[in-house]
C-alpha positions as CSV (number, residue, x, y, z in Angstrom):
1,M,40.1,168.4,214.4
2,L,39.6,169.5,210.4
3,S,40.0,165.5,209.5
4,S,38.5,166.6,206.3
5,F,40.2,169.6,205.3
6,F,43.0,168.6,203.0
7,D,40.3,166.1,201.2
8,S,37.9,169.3,200.8
9,V,40.6,171.3,199.7
10,L,42.3,168.9,197.1
11,S,38.9,168.3,195.9
12,L,38.3,172.3,195.1
13,I,41.9,172.2,193.8
14,V,40.7,169.8,191.4
15,K,37.4,171.0,190.4
16,T,38.5,174.6,189.9
17,S,41.2,173.3,187.5
18,T,38.9,171.1,185.2
19,D,35.4,172.3,185.0
20,L,34.1,176.2,185.0
21,P,31.1,177.1,187.0
22,P,28.0,177.9,185.3
23,D,28.0,181.7,185.1
24,V,31.1,181.5,182.8
25,R,29.7,178.7,180.8
26,A,26.5,180.7,180.2
27,A,28.5,183.7,179.5
28,M,30.4,181.4,176.9
29,K,27.4,180.2,175.6
30,A,26.2,183.5,174.7
31,A,29.1,184.8,172.9
32,M,28.8,181.9,170.8
33,A,25.6,182.4,170.0
34,R,26.2,186.1,169.0
35,E,29.3,185.5,166.6
36,T,29.0,185.1,163.4
37,A,29.2,181.5,162.1
38,G,31.8,180.7,159.9
39,T,34.0,183.6,161.4
40,Q,37.4,182.9,162.6
41,S,36.1,184.3,165.8
42,A,33.4,181.5,165.9
43,Q,35.7,178.8,165.0
44,A,37.7,179.7,168.0
45,L,34.6,179.7,170.1
46,N,33.5,176.3,168.9
47,I,37.3,175.0,170.0
48,I,37.1,176.9,173.3
49,A,33.6,175.2,174.1
50,Q,34.6,171.7,173.0
51,N,37.7,172.4,175.3
52,I,35.4,172.9,178.0
53,D,33.6,169.6,177.7
54,I,36.7,167.3,177.3
55,A,38.4,169.0,180.3
56,C,35.4,168.3,182.6
57,E,34.8,165.2,181.6
58,T,38.2,163.6,181.7
59,E,38.9,166.0,184.6
60,G,41.8,167.3,182.7
61,A,42.9,171.0,182.9
62,I,41.4,173.4,181.1
63,C,44.3,175.6,180.4
64,Q,47.9,174.3,180.6
65,D,49.2,177.3,182.8
66,T,47.0,176.5,185.7
67,G,48.0,180.4,187.2
68,M,49.0,181.0,190.7
69,P,46.3,179.8,192.8
70,T,44.8,181.9,195.0
71,F,43.2,181.3,197.8
72,E,40.2,183.3,199.9
73,V,39.6,181.9,203.4
74,K,37.0,182.8,205.9
75,T,37.4,181.3,209.5
76,P,35.5,181.1,212.6
77,I,37.3,183.2,215.5
78,G,39.8,180.6,217.2
79,A,40.3,178.5,214.0
80,N,43.9,177.0,213.8
81,Q,45.0,179.0,210.5
82,V,48.1,177.8,211.0
83,L,47.3,174.2,210.4
84,M,45.0,175.1,207.6
85,K,47.9,177.1,205.6
86,K,49.6,173.9,206.0
87,Q,47.5,171.9,204.5
88,I,46.5,174.0,201.4
89,R,50.1,174.3,200.9
90,E,50.2,170.0,201.1
91,A,47.0,169.8,199.0
92,V,48.3,172.1,196.1
93,A,51.5,170.2,195.8
94,E,49.3,166.6,195.7
95,A,47.2,168.2,193.0
96,T,50.3,169.3,190.9
97,K,51.8,165.5,191.8
98,R,48.7,164.5,190.2
99,G,49.0,166.4,187.0
100,K,45.6,168.8,188.1
101,L,48.5,171.9,188.4
102,R,51.2,172.8,186.4
103,P,54.2,173.1,188.4
104,N,54.6,177.3,188.1
105,S,56.2,178.4,191.0
106,V,59.8,179.1,190.1
107,D,62.9,181.2,191.8
108,S,63.2,184.8,190.7
109,I,66.7,184.9,191.0
110,T,67.5,181.5,189.9
111,G,64.8,180.4,187.4
112,E,65.1,177.1,189.2
113,N,61.0,175.4,189.3
114,S,60.1,174.0,192.7
115,G,58.2,171.4,191.2
116,T,55.6,171.4,193.4
117,N,54.1,174.8,193.4
118,L,55.3,176.3,196.6
119,G,57.5,178.4,197.2
120,P,58.1,182.4,198.9
121,G,54.8,183.8,197.9
122,T,53.0,180.5,196.2
123,P,50.3,179.3,196.6
124,V,48.8,183.0,197.9
125,I,46.6,182.4,200.9
126,H,44.4,185.3,202.4
127,F,42.8,184.7,205.7
128,E,39.8,186.5,207.2
129,Q,38.0,185.7,210.3
130,W,34.2,186.0,210.6
131,E,31.7,185.0,213.2
132,K,30.4,182.2,211.7
133,D,30.9,178.4,212.4
134,E,31.7,177.2,209.1
135,I,34.9,178.2,207.0
136,E,34.5,179.2,203.4
137,V,37.2,178.5,201.1
138,K,37.3,180.2,197.7
139,L,40.1,179.8,195.0
140,V,40.6,181.2,191.7
141,L,43.5,180.0,189.1
142,K,44.6,183.0,187.1
143,G,47.4,182.0,184.6
144,G,50.4,183.9,183.4
145,G,49.0,185.2,180.1
146,C,46.3,187.5,181.1
147,E,48.3,188.0,184.7
148,N,50.4,190.0,182.6
149,M,47.5,192.0,180.7
150,N,46.8,193.6,184.3
151,A,46.9,197.2,184.4
152,Q,47.2,200.1,186.6
153,Y,46.7,203.9,185.9
154,S,47.7,207.0,188.0
155,L,45.0,209.7,186.8
156,P,45.4,212.7,185.3
157,M,46.8,211.0,182.2
158,E,46.8,210.9,178.5
159,L,46.1,207.3,177.2
160,P,46.5,206.2,173.5
161,N,43.9,206.6,171.1
162,L,41.4,207.9,174.1
163,G,42.9,211.3,175.3
164,R,43.1,212.8,179.0
165,A,41.6,210.1,181.7
166,D,40.8,212.8,184.8
167,R,39.9,211.8,188.1
168,S,36.5,211.0,187.5
169,I,34.0,208.1,186.4
170,E,34.2,209.1,183.1
171,G,38.1,208.6,183.7
172,V,38.1,205.5,185.0
173,R,35.7,204.4,182.1
174,K,38.5,205.2,179.8
175,C,41.2,203.6,181.7
176,I,39.1,200.2,181.5
177,L,38.3,200.5,177.6
178,H,42.3,201.2,177.5
179,A,43.1,198.1,179.7
180,I,40.8,195.9,177.5
181,W,42.2,197.1,174.1
182,N,45.6,196.7,175.1
183,A,44.9,192.8,176.4
184,Q,43.7,192.3,172.6
185,G,44.4,188.3,171.7
186,K,47.2,188.4,174.6
187,G,44.8,187.5,177.5
188,C,42.8,185.1,175.7
189,A,39.7,187.3,174.7
190,P,36.6,187.0,175.4
191,G,37.9,188.1,178.9
192,A,36.7,189.6,182.2
193,I,38.2,192.3,184.3
194,G,38.0,193.2,188.1
195,V,38.5,196.8,188.7
196,C,39.5,198.7,191.8
197,I,39.0,202.6,191.8
198,G,41.2,203.5,194.6
199,G,43.5,202.2,197.3
200,D,47.3,202.4,197.3
201,R,49.2,200.6,194.8
202,T,49.4,197.1,196.4
203,A,45.5,197.3,197.8
204,G,44.7,198.4,194.4
205,Y,45.6,195.1,192.8
206,V,44.2,193.1,195.8
207,N,41.1,194.4,195.3
208,A,40.5,194.0,191.7
209,K,41.7,190.8,191.7
210,E,39.1,190.6,194.5
211,Q,36.4,191.3,192.4
212,L,37.1,188.5,189.9
213,F,35.2,186.2,192.6
214,R,32.3,187.6,192.4
215,T,29.7,186.0,189.7
216,L,29.3,188.0,186.2
217,D,25.6,188.0,186.1
218,D,25.4,189.9,190.0
219,V,24.4,193.3,190.0
220,N,26.7,195.7,192.3
221,S,25.1,197.4,195.0
222,D,26.4,200.4,194.5
223,P,24.0,201.7,191.6
224,R,27.3,204.1,190.9
225,L,29.3,201.1,189.7
226,A,26.4,199.0,188.4
227,E,25.5,201.8,186.1
228,L,29.6,201.9,185.0
229,E,30.0,198.1,184.6
230,A,26.7,198.5,182.4
231,S,27.7,200.8,180.8
232,I,31.2,199.1,180.1
233,M,29.8,195.8,178.8
234,G,27.7,198.0,176.3
235,E,30.4,199.4,174.7
236,V,33.3,197.2,175.0
237,N,32.3,194.8,172.5
238,K,32.2,197.4,169.7
239,L,35.6,197.4,169.7
240,G,35.6,194.3,167.6
241,I,38.3,192.6,169.3
242,G,36.6,189.1,169.3
243,A,38.1,185.8,170.4
244,M,41.7,185.6,170.5
245,G,42.1,188.8,169.2
246,F,40.7,187.6,165.6
247,G,38.0,190.0,165.2
248,G,34.5,189.4,166.2
249,R,31.7,190.5,168.2
250,T,32.2,189.5,172.0
251,S,35.5,191.0,173.7
252,L,34.7,190.6,177.5
253,I,32.3,188.7,179.2
254,G,32.0,190.4,182.6
255,C,33.5,193.7,184.3
256,K,33.4,194.0,188.1
257,I,34.4,197.3,189.7
258,G,34.9,197.8,193.4
259,T,36.2,201.2,195.6
260,L,38.6,201.7,198.2
261,N,39.1,205.2,200.0
262,R,42.7,206.9,198.6
263,L,45.1,209.1,199.7
264,P,44.4,213.1,198.3
265,A,47.5,212.9,196.0
266,S,46.8,209.6,194.3
267,F,44.2,208.2,192.2
268,F,44.5,204.9,191.0
269,V,42.9,202.2,188.8
270,S,44.0,198.9,188.6
271,V,42.5,196.4,186.1
272,A,42.8,192.3,186.8
273,Y,42.1,190.9,183.6
274,N,41.1,187.3,183.8
275,C,41.1,185.2,180.4
276,W,38.0,183.3,179.1
277,A,39.2,180.4,181.1
278,F,37.6,182.0,184.2
279,R,38.7,179.2,187.0
280,R,36.8,180.3,190.2
281,L,34.9,177.8,192.8
282,G,34.8,177.8,196.3
283,V,33.1,175.5,198.9
284,T,31.5,176.0,202.6
285,L,33.3,173.6,205.1
286,D,32.2,172.0,208.3
287,G,33.7,174.2,210.9
288,S,35.0,170.9,213.3
289,T,35.7,168.5,210.3
290,G,36.6,170.5,207.0
291,A,34.5,168.7,205.3
292,I,32.2,170.1,202.2
293,T,29.1,171.1,203.4
294,K,28.3,173.2,200.0
295,W,29.8,174.1,196.5
296,L,29.5,177.7,195.8
297,Y,29.2,179.1,192.9
298,R,27.5,175.7,191.5
299,D,24.5,173.9,192.3
300,E,25.6,170.5,192.8
301,T,22.5,168.8,191.9
302,A,21.9,170.2,188.5
303,P,23.2,168.5,185.6
304,I,26.2,170.0,183.5
305,A,24.9,170.7,179.9
306,A,27.3,170.4,177.2
307,M,29.1,173.2,175.6
308,A,29.7,172.3,172.4
309,D,26.4,170.8,170.4
310,Q,29.2,169.7,167.3
311,S,32.9,169.0,167.1
312,G,34.7,171.8,168.2
313,F,36.8,172.1,164.7
314,Q,34.6,171.1,161.5
315,R,36.8,170.7,158.4
316,T,35.6,172.1,155.5
317,G,38.5,171.0,152.7
318,R,40.3,174.0,152.7
319,E,42.6,173.2,155.1
320,V,46.4,173.1,154.2
321,V,47.7,170.1,155.1
322,L,51.5,170.5,156.4
323,R,54.0,167.9,157.8
324,A,57.2,168.9,159.1
325,P,59.9,169.4,158.1
326,I,58.2,172.0,156.2
327,T,59.8,173.6,153.1
328,E,60.0,177.5,152.1
329,E,58.1,176.8,149.3
330,Q,55.2,175.4,151.2
331,V,55.2,178.0,153.6
332,R,55.5,181.0,150.9
333,G,52.6,179.9,149.7
334,L,50.2,180.2,152.7
335,K,48.4,183.8,153.8
336,V,46.5,185.3,156.2
337,G,43.2,183.3,157.2
338,D,44.8,180.0,156.3
339,I,43.6,177.4,158.4
340,V,46.5,174.4,158.3
341,L,47.0,171.3,159.5
342,I,50.2,170.3,161.3
343,S,51.2,166.9,161.6
344,G,54.8,165.4,162.4
345,R,57.3,166.6,164.9
346,A,57.0,169.9,166.8
347,Y,59.2,171.4,169.5
348,T,58.0,173.4,172.4
349,G,60.4,176.4,173.1
350,R,59.2,178.9,175.9
351,D,61.0,181.7,177.4
352,A,63.7,179.8,179.0
353,V,64.7,178.0,175.6
354,H,64.7,181.4,173.7
355,H,66.9,182.6,175.8
356,H,69.1,179.6,175.8
357,L,69.5,179.8,172.0
358,M,70.4,183.2,172.1
359,Q,73.9,181.9,173.4
360,H,74.0,178.0,172.4
361,E,73.0,175.5,169.7
362,P,69.5,174.3,170.1
363,P,69.7,170.7,171.1
364,V,67.9,169.4,167.9
365,D,67.7,170.4,164.5
366,L,65.2,173.1,164.0
367,R,65.9,173.3,160.2
368,G,62.4,173.2,158.5
369,G,60.9,172.9,162.1
370,V,57.8,173.6,163.8
371,L,58.3,175.9,167.3
372,Y,55.6,175.5,169.8
373,H,55.1,178.2,172.4
374,C,53.6,175.8,175.1
375,G,54.7,174.9,178.3
376,P,52.9,172.0,178.8
377,V,51.7,169.8,181.7
378,V,53.0,166.5,181.3
379,K,52.9,163.1,183.4
380,K,55.6,160.5,183.7
381,D,54.3,156.7,183.5
382,G,57.4,154.6,184.0
383,D,59.6,155.5,181.6
384,T,57.5,157.0,179.4
385,W,56.1,160.8,179.3
386,R,52.7,161.8,178.4
387,V,51.1,165.1,177.8
388,T,47.7,166.0,180.0
389,A,47.1,169.7,178.7
390,A,49.3,171.7,175.6
391,G,47.8,174.7,175.1
392,P,49.7,177.7,173.4
393,T,51.4,180.3,175.5
394,T,51.0,184.2,175.1
395,S,54.0,184.7,171.9
396,I,54.8,188.5,172.5
397,R,57.5,187.4,175.4
398,E,59.5,185.7,172.7
399,E,59.6,189.1,170.5
400,P,62.9,189.9,171.6
401,Y,64.3,186.6,170.2
402,Q,62.2,185.1,167.9
403,H,63.2,186.6,164.6
404,E,67.0,185.6,165.9
405,V,65.8,182.1,166.4
406,I,64.5,182.0,163.0
407,K,67.3,183.3,161.1
408,R,69.7,181.3,162.7
409,Y,68.5,177.6,162.7
410,G,65.8,177.6,160.0
411,V,62.4,177.4,161.8
412,R,59.4,177.4,159.4
413,A,56.5,177.5,161.6
414,V,55.8,179.1,164.9
415,I,52.9,178.4,167.0
416,G,51.5,180.4,169.6
417,K,48.8,183.1,170.7
418,G,48.1,186.7,170.6
419,G,50.7,187.3,167.9
420,M,54.3,189.0,167.9
421,G,55.6,192.2,166.7
422,P,57.3,193.9,163.8
423,K,60.8,192.2,164.2
424,T,59.4,189.0,163.8
425,L,57.0,190.1,160.9
426,A,59.6,191.1,159.1
427,A,61.8,187.7,159.8
428,L,58.9,185.8,158.5
429,Q,59.0,187.8,154.9
430,E,62.9,188.0,155.1
431,H,63.7,184.0,155.7
432,G,60.2,182.4,154.8
433,A,58.5,181.2,157.8
434,V,55.0,181.8,159.1
435,Y,53.4,182.5,162.4
436,L,50.5,180.0,163.7
437,N,47.7,181.2,165.9
438,A,46.6,178.2,168.1
439,I,43.6,179.1,170.7
440,G,44.9,180.2,173.9
441,G,43.4,177.7,177.2
442,A,42.0,174.8,174.8
443,A,45.1,172.6,176.3
444,Q,42.8,169.5,176.3
445,F,41.8,169.9,172.8
446,Y,45.4,170.2,171.4
447,A,46.6,167.5,173.9
448,N,44.6,165.2,171.9
449,T,46.4,166.1,168.7
450,I,49.6,165.2,170.3
451,K,50.0,161.2,169.4
452,S,53.3,160.8,171.1
453,V,56.2,162.6,173.1
454,D,59.7,161.4,171.5
455,G,62.2,162.8,174.1
456,V,62.7,165.9,176.1
457,S,65.7,168.4,175.9
458,L,66.7,170.9,178.8
459,L,64.6,169.6,181.6
460,E,66.7,171.1,184.0
461,F,64.6,174.6,183.3
462,G,61.6,172.2,184.6
463,T,58.5,170.8,182.8
464,P,57.0,174.0,181.4
465,E,60.0,176.0,180.3
466,A,61.9,172.1,178.9
467,M,62.0,172.0,174.9
468,W,59.9,169.0,174.4
469,H,59.5,166.6,171.3
470,L,56.0,166.1,170.4
471,Q,54.6,163.5,167.8
472,V,51.4,165.6,165.9
473,E,48.9,164.6,164.0
474,D,46.3,167.1,162.5
475,F,46.7,170.1,164.8
476,P,44.6,172.9,163.6
477,A,46.2,176.5,163.2
478,I,45.2,179.7,161.6
479,V,47.8,181.5,159.8
480,T,47.6,185.1,161.5
481,M,51.2,186.4,160.1
482,D,52.5,185.2,156.7
483,A,55.5,185.6,154.8
484,H,54.8,188.3,152.7
485,G,54.4,191.0,155.7
486,N,50.9,190.5,156.1
487,S,49.7,190.4,160.2
488,L,46.3,189.9,161.4
489,H,47.1,191.4,164.7
490,K,48.6,194.4,163.6
491,D,45.2,194.9,161.8
492,V,42.9,193.9,164.4
493,E,44.4,196.1,166.7
494,Q,44.6,199.3,164.2
495,E,40.7,198.9,163.0
496,S,40.1,198.5,167.1
497,A,42.0,201.5,168.2
498,R,39.5,203.9,165.7
499,E,36.6,201.9,167.5
500,L,38.4,203.2,170.7
501,A,38.7,206.6,169.6
502,A,35.3,206.7,168.7
503,L,34.4,205.4,171.7
504,G,36.4,208.3,173.8
505,A,35.1,211.0,171.8
């Protein structure tokens, strides 16, 4: 029984990680068409489009953060769910071994990475019985950066820039607008959101995430919610957050809302924020063999149209070429808005590395160096490591540490996404360093700029959290925080806050 179930689930995982569904592709195409040519958001969307194409062509992970695999499985009455769960877990481990998923399952107490994406609570598998003879399996891969931008509101409450949100449709509208505004570039805009009105705290978040299994072009069967979804989509792009939070015309590509009954004392609004790398697919399986009979969300007979009509990154001749180690003079010559091309040695460093550097000297000389907020997907071929996906992670998590790392160790350039806070901005100005924003999710695009892995330190933290020694060539990024106290992120947040207040008036 179910002799093909493992292979079918493995195929689903690989396809979900590497190839966006048509409705998401269409929404991103529309975002590209709306954006003003030559702007930073337009450049970001072009790189995203090229990344989508490369991932599809090479069967590489669209984003290096392959997230928390979450499965929704519908089974015939009497089906062996114990066997299905076992084989789903085995398929997740195999996809991880093949480099289609990044090892993301970490012990919450020790920080130890299982290396297989298996552990208590991972992957997430929800079963439901139905009266059909076939099996349906849906999968969403939602990364940690956008997962951190989820939000839950308890009404009534006061919201920054929007005032009081009451227990009403208008109050729900304000919560949704606030959640999108708060995500800025940290959630890899343009994003999509699933929303649940009501329920308890736990059920609200589950239902909000379930809304992400709807296609972006569907119409809500509840006319009240259909009207609210349309209202949000008509208003939210006026905020001017834009791709990666650079400022622009598209901040959201989808809004899907559901409801659950609630207790009289509680009124929760739960928001599940998803980045542009909206990885969601599904399959229908033969109930006896587990073989794929149909793909959901896509027509397998329809050809996949390329996203990028031209190369994702077009040089203008105005780019600033930097080769590590970088001098203070070079850094102080940069200003917000400059596009740089980094070559030479760069070191990755995420949460575990930054925490480590608070108590220990770095394992390498970081003076004049480039520190990349990145947890790559890597494969080992014999004695040689190879990076297969390497986009930036959300930088704000390192805000408690970054100023000290810059001050103590002489780092000149920090690469990440979403920007950082006032302590880091002050350190950039005082010590002569710069923050460079790479395009979130563009894991294949940036992997192509990595020419070799020259070594690795702190591998005991697990492959995403280790310090990888990378040799890069013409790695493009935008100066969004300079050594003169300027921050594009602060400017966009303040301007979009004024627009938010106008929408709430």
